[in-house]
C-alpha positions in Angstrom: 9.6 -115.6 -50.3 12.0 -113.2 -48.5 9.4 -110.4 -48.3 6.7 -112.8 -47.0 9.1 -114.3 -44.4 10.1 -110.9 -43.1 6.5 -109.8 -42.7 5.6 -113.0 -40.9 8.6 -112.6 -38.5 7.8 -109.0 -37.6 4.2 -109.9 -37.0 5.0 -112.8 -34.7 7.5 -110.7 -32.7 5.0 -107.8 -32.2 2.2 -110.2 -31.2 4.5 -111.9 -28.7 5.5 -108.6 -27.1 1.8 -107.5 -26.7 0.8 -110.9 -25.2 3.7 -110.9 -22.7 3.0 -107.4 -21.5 -0.7 -108.0 -21.2 -0.2 -111.2 -19.3 2.4 -109.8 -16.9 0.2 -106.8 -16.1 -2.9 -108.9 -15.7 -1.1 -111.3 -13.4 0.6 -108.7 -11.2 -2.5 -106.4 -10.9 -4.8 -109.3 -10.4 -2.8 -111.0 -7.7 -2.4 -107.8 -5.7 -6.0 -106.8 -6.1 -7.2 -110.2 -5.1 -5.1 -110.2 -2.0 -6.3 -106.7 -0.9 -9.9 -107.6 -1.6 -9.8 -110.9 0.3 -8.2 -109.3 3.3 -10.8 -106.4 3.3 -13.7 -108.9 3.0 -12.4 -110.8 6.0 -12.2 -107.6 8.1 -15.6 -106.6 7.0 -17.1 -109.9 7.9 -15.4 -110.1 11.3 -16.3 -106.6 12.3 -20.0 -106.9 11.2 -20.3 -110.2 13.1 -18.7 -108.8 16.2 -21.1 -105.8 16.4 -24.2 -108.0 15.9 -22.9 -110.4 18.5 -22.2 -107.6 21.0 -25.7 -106.2 20.5 -27.2 -109.7 21.0 -25.1 -110.2 24.2 -26.2 -106.9 25.6 -29.9 -107.7 25.1 -29.4 -111.2 26.4 -27.7 -110.0 29.5 -30.4 -107.5 30.3 -33.4 -109.9 29.7 -31.8 -112.9 31.5 -30.9 -110.8 34.6 -34.3 -109.1 34.9 -36.5 -112.1 34.1 -34.8 -113.9 37.1 -36.2 -111.3 39.5 -38.8 -111.9 42.2 -40.3 -108.4 42.0 -40.9 -108.8 38.2 -42.6 -112.1 39.0 -44.9 -110.5 41.6 -45.7 -107.6 39.3 -46.6 -110.1 36.5 -48.8 -112.1 38.8 -50.5 -109.0 40.2 -50.7 -107.3 36.8 -49.1 -104.2 38.3 -48.5 -102.0 35.3 -47.3 -99.1 37.5 -44.4 -101.2 38.8 -43.3 -101.9 35.1 -43.5 -98.2 34.3 -41.5 -97.0 37.4 -39.1 -99.8 37.9 -38.5 -101.6 34.6 -38.7 -99.0 31.8 -35.8 -96.8 33.0 -33.5 -99.8 33.0 -34.5 -100.7 29.4 -33.7 -97.1 28.3 -30.2 -97.4 29.8 -29.7 -100.5 27.7 -31.1 -98.9 24.5 -34.1 -101.3 24.3 -37.1 -99.9 22.4 -40.0 -102.4 23.1 -41.2 -104.5 26.0 -44.0 -107.1 26.4 -44.8 -109.0 29.7 -47.1 -112.0 29.3 -48.6 -114.2 32.0 -48.4 -118.0 31.9 -51.5 -118.1 29.6 -49.9 -115.8 27.1 -52.1 -112.8 28.0 -50.4 -109.4 27.8 -49.8 -107.9 31.3 -47.8 -104.9 30.1 -46.6 -103.6 26.6 -45.0 -100.4 25.7 -43.0 -98.6 23.0 -40.4 -97.0 25.3 -39.5 -94.2 22.9 -43.1 -92.8 22.5 -44.6 -94.3 25.7 -47.4 -96.0 23.8 -48.9 -99.5 24.1 -48.1 -101.7 21.1 -49.6 -104.9 19.9 -47.8 -108.2 20.2 -46.0 -109.2 17.1 -47.9 -111.3 14.5 -47.4 -114.8 16.0 -50.1 -117.3 16.7 -50.5 -117.3 20.5 -51.1 -121.1 20.7 -48.0 -121.8 18.6 -45.9 -119.3 20.7 -46.9 -120.9 24.0 -46.3 -124.4 22.7 -42.9 -123.5 21.4 -42.0 -121.7 24.7 -42.9 -124.7 26.8 -40.3 -126.7 24.8 -37.7 -124.0 24.7 -38.5 -121.0 27.0 -35.5 -118.9 25.7 -36.1 -117.6 22.2 -34.0 -115.3 20.0 -35.3 -114.0 16.6 -36.2 -110.9 14.6 -39.5 -109.3 13.6 -40.6 -106.4 11.3 -42.5 -103.7 13.1 -43.2 -100.1 11.9 -40.9 -100.7 8.9 -37.9 -101.6 11.0 -36.2 -104.8 11.9 -36.4 -105.5 15.6 -34.3 -108.0 17.5 -36.5 -109.8 20.0 -35.5 -112.0 22.9 -37.9 -114.0 25.2 -37.1 -115.4 28.6 -39.3 -117.1 31.2 -40.2 -115.2 34.4 -39.2 -117.2 37.4 -38.3 -116.4 41.1 -34.7 -115.7 42.0 -34.9 -118.4 44.5 -35.0 -120.9 41.6 -31.3 -121.0 40.9 -31.6 -123.7 38.3 -34.8 -122.3 36.7 -36.7 -125.5 36.9 -40.0 -124.2 38.2 -42.9 -123.6 35.9 -42.7 -120.0 34.4 -45.3 -117.5 35.8 -45.0 -115.6 32.5 -42.6 -114.4 29.9 -40.5 -111.3 29.5 -40.0 -110.1 25.9 -37.7 -107.2 24.9 -37.0 -105.8 21.5 -34.1 -103.7 20.0 -34.9 -101.7 16.9 -32.3 -101.8 14.1 -32.8 -98.3 12.7 -30.5 -95.7 11.0 -28.6 -95.2 14.3 -27.9 -98.9 14.5 -26.5 -99.2 11.0 -24.4 -96.1 11.6 -22.4 -97.9 14.2 -21.1 -100.3 11.5 -19.5 -97.4 9.6 -16.7 -97.5 12.2 -15.6 -100.9 11.0 -13.9 -99.5 7.9 -14.1 -96.2 6.1 -15.9 -96.2 2.7 -18.2 -99.0 3.8 -22.0 -98.7 3.2 -24.4 -100.6 5.5 -28.1 -101.1 4.7 -30.9 -103.3 6.0 -32.9 -104.7 3.1 -36.0 -106.8 2.8 -34.7 -108.5 -0.3 -33.1 -111.8 0.7 -33.1 -113.8 -2.5 -30.4 -112.0 -4.6 -27.9 -111.1 -1.9 -24.7 -113.1 -1.7 -21.2 -112.8 -0.1 -19.0 -111.8 -3.0 -15.8 -110.1 -4.1 -16.0 -108.2 -7.4 -12.4 -108.1 -8.8 -13.6 -106.0 -11.7 -15.1 -103.1 -9.8 -12.8 -103.5 -6.7 -15.6 -104.0 -4.2 -16.6 -106.5 -1.4 -20.2 -107.5 -0.5 -21.1 -109.1 2.8 -24.5 -110.0 4.1 -25.9 -111.1 7.5 -29.5 -112.6 7.4 -32.2 -111.9 10.0 -34.5 -114.9 10.8 -38.1 -114.7 12.2 -39.8 -116.8 14.8 -40.2 -119.7 12.3 -36.6 -119.5 11.1 -37.5 -117.8 7.8 -35.3 -115.1 6.3 -37.1 -111.7 6.6 -34.3 -109.2 6.0 -30.5 -108.9 5.7 -27.8 -106.6 6.7 -25.7 -105.8 3.6 -22.2 -104.3 3.7 -20.5 -103.0 0.6 -17.0 -101.6 0.5 -15.2 -99.9 -2.4 -11.4 -99.8 -2.5 -10.1 -96.5 -3.9 -6.5 -97.4 -3.2 -6.7 -100.1 -5.9 -8.1 -97.6 -8.4 -5.3 -95.2 -7.6 -2.8 -97.9 -8.1 -4.3 -98.9 -11.4 -4.2 -95.3 -12.6 -0.4 -95.4 -12.4 -0.4 -98.6 -14.3 -2.5 -97.0 -17.0 0.2 -94.4 -17.5 2.8 -97.1 -18.1 0.4 -98.8 -20.5 -0.1 -95.6 -22.4 3.7 -95.1 -22.9 3.9 -98.7 -24.0 1.2 -98.2 -26.6 2.9 -95.1 -28.0 6.0 -97.2 -28.5 4.0 -99.9 -30.1 2.2 -97.4 -32.3 5.5 -96.0 -33.6 6.7 -99.5 -34.3 3.5 -100.3 -36.2 3.7 -97.1 -38.3 7.2 -98.1 -39.4 6.0 -101.6 -40.1 3.2 -100.1 -42.2 5.5 -98.1 -44.5 7.6 -101.1 -44.9 4.6 -103.2 -45.9 3.4 -100.5 -48.2 6.7 -100.4 -50.1 7.2 -104.1 -50.3 3.6 -105.3 -50.6 0.8 -102.7 -50.7 2.0 -100.8 -53.7 2.4 -103.9 -55.9 -1.0 -105.1 -54.7 -2.5 -101.8 -55.7 -1.1 -102.2 -59.2 -2.4 -105.7 -59.4 -5.8 -104.6 -58.1 -6.2 -101.8 -60.6 -5.2 -104.1 -63.4 -7.8 -106.6 -62.3 -10.6 -104.0 -61.8 -9.9 -102.5 -65.3 -9.2 -105.9 -66.8 -6.2 -104.4 -68.5 -2.7 -105.7 -68.2 -0.8 -102.7 -69.7 0.1 -101.3 -66.3 1.9 -104.6 -65.2 5.2 -103.9 -67.0 7.0 -102.6 -63.9 6.0 -105.6 -61.8 7.1 -108.0 -64.6 10.7 -106.7 -64.3 11.0 -107.6 -60.6 12.4 -110.8 -59.4 9.8 -111.8 -56.8 6.4 -113.3 -56.4 4.6 -110.2 -57.7 6.3 -110.6 -61.1 4.9 -114.1 -61.3 1.5 -112.8 -60.4 1.7 -110.1 -63.1 2.4 -112.7 -65.7 -0.4 -115.0 -64.5 -3.0 -112.1 -64.4 -2.0 -111.0 -67.9 -2.6 -114.5 -69.2 -5.9 -114.8 -67.3 -7.2 -111.7 -69.1 -6.8 -113.5 -72.4 -8.4 -116.7 -71.2 -11.2 -114.9 -69.4 -12.2 -113.2 -72.6 -12.6 -116.6 -74.2 -14.4 -118.0 -71.2 -16.8 -115.0 -71.1 -17.9 -115.7 -74.7 -18.6 -119.3 -73.7 -20.5 -118.2 -70.6 -22.6 -115.7 -72.6 -23.5 -118.4 -75.0 -24.3 -120.8 -72.2 -26.5 -118.2 -70.4 -28.4 -117.6 -73.5 -29.0 -121.4 -73.9 -29.9 -121.7 -70.2 -32.3 -118.8 -70.4 -34.1 -120.4 -73.3 -34.2 -123.7 -71.4 -35.6 -122.0 -68.2 -38.2 -120.2 -70.2 -39.3 -123.5 -71.8 -39.3 -125.2 -68.4 -41.4 -122.5 -66.9 -43.9 -122.6 -69.7 -44.0 -126.4 -69.5 -44.5 -126.3 -65.7 -47.3 -123.7 -66.1 -49.0 -125.8 -68.7 -48.6 -129.0 -66.6 -50.1 -127.2 -63.5 -53.0 -125.9 -65.6 -53.6 -129.3 -67.0 -53.6 -130.9 -63.5 -55.9 -128.3 -62.1 -58.3 -128.8 -65.1 -58.3 -132.5 -64.5 -58.9 -132.1 -60.8 -61.8 -129.7 -61.5 -63.2 -132.1 -64.1 -63.0 -135.0 -61.6 -64.7 -132.9 -58.8 -67.4 -131.8 -61.2 -68.0 -135.3 -62.4 -68.3 -136.6 -58.8 -70.7 -133.8 -57.9 -72.9 -134.5 -61.0 -72.8 -138.2 -60.3 -74.0 -137.8 -56.7 -76.7 -135.2 -57.7 -78.0 -137.4 -60.5 -78.3 -140.4 -58.2 -79.9 -138.5 -55.3 -82.5 -136.8 -57.5 -83.3 -139.5 -60.0 -83.9 -142.2 -57.3 -87.0 -140.5 -55.9 -88.1 -139.3 -59.3 -88.0 -142.9 -60.5 -90.5 -143.8 -57.8 -92.9 -141.0 -58.7 -92.7 -141.6 -62.5 -93.0 -145.4 -62.0 -96.1 -145.1 -59.8 -97.6 -142.6 -62.3 -97.0 -145.0 -65.2 -98.6 -147.9 -63.2 -101.6 -145.8 -62.4 -102.2 -144.9 -66.0 -102.9 -148.6 -66.8 -105.6 -148.8 -64.1 -109.3 -148.1 -64.5 -109.4 -144.5 -63.3 -112.2 -141.9 -63.1 -111.7 -138.8 -65.3 -110.7 -136.7 -62.3 -108.3 -139.3 -61.1 -106.8 -139.6 -64.6 -106.4 -135.9 -64.7 -104.5 -135.9 -61.4 -102.3 -138.8 -62.6 -101.5 -136.9 -65.8 -100.6 -133.8 -63.8 -98.3 -135.9 -61.6 -96.7 -137.5 -64.6 -96.2 -134.2 -66.3 -94.7 -132.5 -63.2 -92.3 -135.4 -62.5 -91.2 -135.5 -66.2 -90.7 -131.7 -66.1 -88.5 -132.1 -63.0 -86.6 -134.8 -64.8 -86.1 -132.6 -67.8 -84.5 -129.9 -65.6 -82.1 -132.4 -64.2 -81.4 -133.7 -67.7 -80.7 -130.1 -68.9 -78.1 -129.7 -66.2 -76.4 -133.1 -67.0 -76.5 -132.4 -70.7 -75.0 -129.0 -70.2 -72.1 -130.6 -68.3 -71.6 -133.2 -71.0 -71.6 -130.6 -73.7 -69.1 -128.4 -71.8 -66.7 -131.4 -71.3 -67.1 -132.7 -74.8 -68.4 -136.1 -73.6 -71.8 -136.0 -75.3 -72.5 -138.6 -78.0 -75.3 -139.3 -80.5 -77.0 -142.5 -81.3 -78.3 -143.6 -84.7 -81.6 -145.6 -84.7 -84.6 -145.9 -86.9 -87.6 -143.8 -86.0 -90.9 -142.5 -87.3 -90.7 -138.7 -87.3 -94.5 -138.2 -87.4 -95.0 -140.5 -84.4 -92.3 -138.6 -82.4 -94.0 -135.3 -83.1 -97.4 -136.7 -82.2 -95.9 -138.0 -78.9 -94.6 -134.5 -78.1 -98.1 -133.0 -78.9 -99.7 -135.7 -76.7 -97.2 -135.0 -73.9 -97.9 -131.3 -73.8 -101.5 -131.5 -74.8 -102.9 -131.4 -71.2 -100.7 -128.4 -70.3 -101.9 -126.5 -73.4 -105.5 -127.4 -72.7 -105.3 -126.2 -69.1 -104.3 -122.8 -70.5 -106.9 -122.9 -73.3 -104.2 -122.9 -75.9 -104.5 -124.7 -79.2 -101.5 -127.1 -79.7 -101.4 -128.6 -83.3 -99.1 -130.5 -85.6 -98.5 -129.6 -89.2 -96.6 -132.3 -91.0 -95.2 -132.7 -94.6 -96.0 -135.8 -96.7 -92.7 -135.3 -98.5 -90.7 -136.4 -95.5 -89.8 -140.1 -95.4 -91.9 -142.2 -93.1 -88.9 -143.7 -91.3 -85.6 -141.9 -90.8 -82.2 -142.8 -89.2 -80.7 -140.6 -86.5 -80.8 -139.8 -82.8 -84.5 -139.8 -81.9 -83.9 -139.2 -78.2 -82.0 -136.0 -78.8 -84.6 -134.9 -81.3 -87.4 -135.5 -78.7 -85.3 -133.5 -76.2 -85.0 -130.5 -78.7 -88.7 -130.6 -79.5 -89.7 -130.9 -75.8 -87.6 -127.9 -74.9 -89.0 -125.7 -77.6 -92.6 -126.8 -77.2 -92.4 -126.6 -73.4 -91.0 -123.0 -73.7 -93.8 -122.1 -76.1 -96.5 -123.3 -73.6 -94.7 -121.6 -70.7 -94.7 -118.2 -72.4 -98.1 -118.3 -74.1 -101.2 -117.4 -72.1 -103.7 -117.5 -75.0 -103.9 -118.3 -78.7 -102.2 -121.2 -80.4 -98.9 -123.1 -80.8 -98.1 -124.9 -84.0 -95.4 -127.6 -84.3 -94.6 -128.1 -88.0 -91.9 -129.8 -90.1 -91.3 -129.9 -93.9 -88.7 -131.2 -96.3 -86.2 -128.5 -97.1 -84.1 -130.5 -99.5 -83.0 -134.1 -100.3 -79.6 -135.1 -101.6 -79.2 -138.8 -102.4 -80.3 -140.8 -99.4 -80.3 -137.9 -96.9 -83.2 -135.4 -96.2 -82.7 -132.0 -94.6 -85.9 -131.1 -92.6 -87.0 -127.7 -91.3 -88.7 -127.8 -88.0 -90.8 -124.8 -86.8 -92.4 -124.0 -83.4 -94.6 -121.0 -83.6 -96.6 -119.4 -80.7 -98.7 -116.4 -79.9 -96.9 -115.7 -76.6 -95.3 -112.7 -74.9 -92.5 -112.5 -77.4 -88.9 -111.3 -77.0 -87.5 -107.8 -77.3 -85.2 -107.3 -80.3 -82.1 -106.4 -78.2 -82.4 -109.7 -76.2 -82.7 -112.0 -79.2 -78.9 -112.5 -79.4 -78.6 -113.6 -75.7 -81.4 -116.1 -75.3 -79.2 -119.0 -76.4 -76.5 -118.1 -73.7 -76.1 -120.4 -70.7 -78.1 -119.4 -67.6 -79.6 -116.5 -69.5 -83.2 -115.3 -69.7 -84.6 -112.5 -71.8 -85.7 -110.7 -68.7 -84.8 -111.1 -65.0 -88.5 -111.4 -64.0 -88.9 -114.5 -66.3 -87.4 -116.9 -63.8 -89.6 -115.5 -61.0 -92.8 -115.6 -63.1 -92.3 -118.6 -65.3 -89.4 -120.6 -63.7 -86.7 -122.4 -65.6 -82.9 -122.9 -65.3 -81.9 -120.8 -68.3 -80.1 -123.8 -69.8 -82.9 -125.2 -72.1 -82.2 -123.0 -75.2 -78.4 -123.1 -74.7 -78.6 -127.0 -74.7 -81.0 -127.0 -77.6 -78.7 -124.9 -79.8 -75.6 -127.0 -78.9 -77.5 -130.3 -79.6 -78.6 -129.0 -83.0 -75.1 -127.6 -83.9 -73.3 -130.7 -82.8 -75.5 -132.7 -85.3 -74.6 -130.3 -88.1 -77.8 -128.2 -87.9 -78.7 -124.6 -87.3 -81.3 -122.8 -85.3 -82.8 -119.3 -85.6 -85.5 -117.2 -83.8 -87.8 -114.4 -84.9 -90.0 -112.6 -82.4 -92.4 -109.7 -81.9 -93.2 -108.5 -78.4 -96.8 -109.4 -77.4 -97.4 -111.1 -80.7 -95.4 -114.3 -80.6 -92.1 -116.1 -81.3 -91.0 -118.6 -84.0 -88.1 -121.0 -83.5 -86.8 -122.6 -86.7 -84.1 -125.3 -86.9 -82.7 -127.6 -89.6 -81.5 -131.2 -89.2 -80.4 -133.9 -91.7 -81.4 -137.6 -91.4 -80.7 -140.7 -93.5 -83.8 -142.3 -95.2 -84.8 -145.8 -94.0 -86.3 -148.3 -96.4 -89.9 -148.6 -95.2 -90.6 -152.1 -96.4 -87.4 -153.5 -94.9 -88.1 -151.7 -91.6 -91.7 -153.0 -91.4 -90.6 -156.6 -92.2 -87.9 -156.4 -89.5 -90.4 -155.0 -87.0 -93.0 -157.7 -87.8 -90.4 -160.5 -87.5 -89.3 -159.1 -84.1 -92.8 -158.8 -82.8 -93.7 -162.3 -83.9 -90.5 -163.8 -82.3 -91.6 -162.8 -78.8 -94.7 -161.0 -77.7 -94.0 -161.0 -73.9 -91.4 -162.1 -71.3 -93.0 -165.4 -70.5 -90.8 -167.5 -68.3 -88.1 -164.9 -67.8 -86.6 -165.3 -64.3 -85.2 -162.0 -63.1 -83.2 -161.4 -59.9 -83.7 -157.7 -58.9 -81.1 -156.1 -56.6 -82.7 -153.0 -55.2 -82.7 -151.6 -51.6 -85.4 -148.9 -52.3 -88.8 -150.4 -51.5 -90.7 -148.1 -53.8 -88.5 -148.8 -56.8 -88.6 -152.6 -56.1 -92.4 -152.4 -55.9 -92.6 -150.6 -59.3 -90.2 -153.1 -61.0 -92.3 -156.0 -59.6 -95.5 -154.5 -61.0 -94.1 -154.1 -64.5 -92.4 -157.5 -64.5 -95.6 -159.2 -63.5 -97.5 -157.3 -66.2 -95.0 -158.6 -68.7 -95.4 -162.2 -67.4 -91.8 -162.4 -65.9 -91.0 -163.8 -62.5 -88.9 -161.7 -60.0 -87.0 -162.4 -56.8 -85.6 -159.5 -54.7 -82.2 -159.0 -53.0 -81.6 -155.8 -51.0 -77.8 -155.7 -51.4 -74.9 -157.3 -53.2 -74.2 -159.9 -50.6 -77.7 -161.3 -51.0 -77.3 -161.4 -54.8 -74.3 -163.7 -54.5 -76.0 -165.9 -51.9 -79.1 -166.3 -54.0 -77.0 -167.2 -57.1 -75.5 -170.1 -55.2 -78.8 -171.8 -54.6 -81.0 -170.5 -57.5 -80.9 -170.1 -61.3 -81.8 -166.8 -63.0 -82.0 -165.7 -66.6 -81.0 -162.1 -65.9 -80.0 -159.7 -63.1 -81.3 -156.1 -62.7 -78.6 -154.6 -60.5 -78.9 -151.3 -58.6 -75.5 -149.6 -58.2 -75.9 -147.9 -54.8 -76.8 -150.4 -52.1 -75.7 -150.9 -48.4 -73.2 -153.5 -47.2 -72.1 -154.3 -50.8 -73.0 -152.1 -53.8 -73.8 -153.2 -57.3 -70.4 -152.5 -58.7 -68.6 -154.7 -56.2 -71.1 -157.5 -56.5 -70.8 -157.5 -60.3 -67.0 -157.7 -60.0 -67.2 -160.7 -57.7 -69.7 -162.4 -60.0 -67.5 -161.9 -63.1 -64.4 -163.1 -61.2 -66.1 -166.3 -60.1 -64.8 -169.6 -61.5 -68.4 -170.7 -62.2 -69.0 -170.4 -66.0 -72.7 -169.6 -65.4 -71.7 -166.5 -63.4 -69.8 -165.3 -66.4 -72.7 -165.8 -68.9 -75.6 -164.4 -66.9 -76.6 -161.0 -68.3 -76.4 -158.1 -65.7 -78.3 -154.9 -66.4 -77.3 -151.9 -64.3 -80.1 -149.8 -62.8 -78.6 -146.4 -62.0 -79.8 -143.0 -61.2 -76.4 -141.6 -62.2 -76.8 -140.5 -65.8 -73.3 -139.0 -66.3 -71.4 -140.4 -69.3 -68.4 -141.2 -67.0 -70.5 -143.5 -64.9 -72.0 -145.2 -67.9 -68.6 -145.9 -69.3 -67.4 -147.3 -66.0 -70.5 -149.5 -65.8 -69.7 -151.3 -69.0 -66.0 -151.6 -68.1 -67.0 -153.4 -64.8 -68.7 -156.2 -66.7 -72.3 -155.1 -67.0 -74.0 -156.0 -70.2 -76.3 -153.0 -70.4 -77.7 -150.2 -68.3 -81.1 -148.5 -67.8 -81.2 -145.0 -66.4 -83.6 -144.1 -63.5 -86.3 -143.0 -63.7 -86.7 -145.7 -66.4 -89.2 -145.5 -69.2 -91.2 -148.8 -69.2 -90.8 -149.2 -73.0 -87.0 -148.7 -72.7 -86.8 -151.2 -69.9 -89.0 -153.7 -71.8 -86.8 -153.3 -74.9 -83.6 -154.1 -73.0 -85.2 -157.1 -71.3 -86.7 -158.3 -74.6 -83.2 -158.1 -76.3 -81.7 -160.4 -73.6 -84.8 -162.6 -73.5 -84.4 -163.3 -77.2 -80.7 -164.2 -76.7 -81.6 -166.5 -73.8 -84.4 -168.2 -75.8 
């Protein structure tokens, strides 16, 4: 405590001494300088004002005396320029005037001259009308102008006869004299005070009267005003005071001596601090930097604060070692936690992005499915209706072509949607009873016209060992066969195509069937065989150009087969043909039981007699097609073009079933169905609602059922599929 108190006391005394000296010097010097500068500024201002005033008085005396002169009036009236040259100009030179203008009462120039160079000069740039108007109010004018780069002092007085002692008569003209403020003029000001600089400057915005106590200078300005009282220039006077600088040099000598004394004092203070504080601090610092308390023995023997610090530091080394071990363990744990957190964050971000991509993709596919399937539904529906009409052979051929083309376009869209379902893992398989021979015949019948158009033989080779009725996903099987047969026709220009199936093996109640599609087409080169099942892949770049296709058909076919537990292979020779072979297993159906069930169902209802259907559809073509088919099946139909009309019609009519389009204006099918199901009317809850949708994505289909729809039919609808759905609900209603 003694050492600390001593250091603090010395520091305070030294600081007080420095502050007192600085304050005394500043006060004394500042007061003296301020007084000198203020007095000098007053002298500068008074002297400058007196010189300007004397010049103004001199010019005023000359112009006032001479304008009140009868001979001047006569010369002005007679426009006698010789009189001005001989009688007037010499007097102006004596008074040091540089310019002269004589105007008549209309403001016309009678005589004008630059006295120094004996040359006529123009009247200064003032509007003549404004000048005369102003002179009539106040005939005596005093102002400044800029001419030939110089500031000129101008005075105007009316020309009146000397007999008019009170100057009350109307002026016969005006006498104008000018005094140029040049270098000789400014030189006169230097006599005011030695060391003063005088300048006439055009800058009038940043000039102020000021005293600079820092640089020991005074700045005075005198403005010059033009005819309209605007500042056009200024006389600036600046004076420096060397006497103050000289005085301050002496003060610097005293300050220097004082600082030497203070420096010696501080050196002594430093050695004192080093002995009492700095050396012990160095010992403590070295011990802390090396984390070794062995050098603290000498300090521990002292009886001051440093001894206490030495003991405390030595103890801290021991505790710090223990703490460091705990910190290292904690850092290791935190590092592992941070690593886990980063991995978890990255996984979470990847999952969110994947979900967002999945949602965006689903929305795109849903929109595309709806926008494309809606017009296709109209085309396929019209084609199906035309097939049932009495057509000529050429008309039937055109209708078949229309039907095939629209179904081919639908298959391309289906490929894209199926590919998306397969990628996202959302594809599912149904299990229904079907006749394999009939499915294969349907495929042959579908592609028969296309094969005939190319003079290709398309035949079916079946196997009697295969059960008549099987259990499995007949729709996916048709899709696989359509893809492979369609490809065969596309790449075959002549020859034949054979679709065949045979029993490969049977285990218990399950048969494994081998399907084969053989063609005599262009074939596939050997090195491309392993890529034809890749997505968006063709055996050759020219295939898409020459034959069309999305490059998805074979990829989807392979996936559909493998997801059902089957396999597919291909064998091909260029320019000779290709054989696609795949295996699928199906459960065997009891033929007699199936036939009995089919007969019972057919006998229970043969048509839709009396079925009252409310159709919600805003597309006129789709509504027309639905109406045609419902009339054909002996059902009655009423049309609503949006969801609001559906709800209004339900209030006043009774229906057995509603066919509800999902996308409609004002109120769509989803919102209308929700309102129907939320109604307190029990009939609203019971009425079957079938969704008609062009959106074939699995996400939309799941959403449809969750909203309260009983079933859905995908556009473009197959008449048989639509009939089957209506028949199912017709049976439940009956």
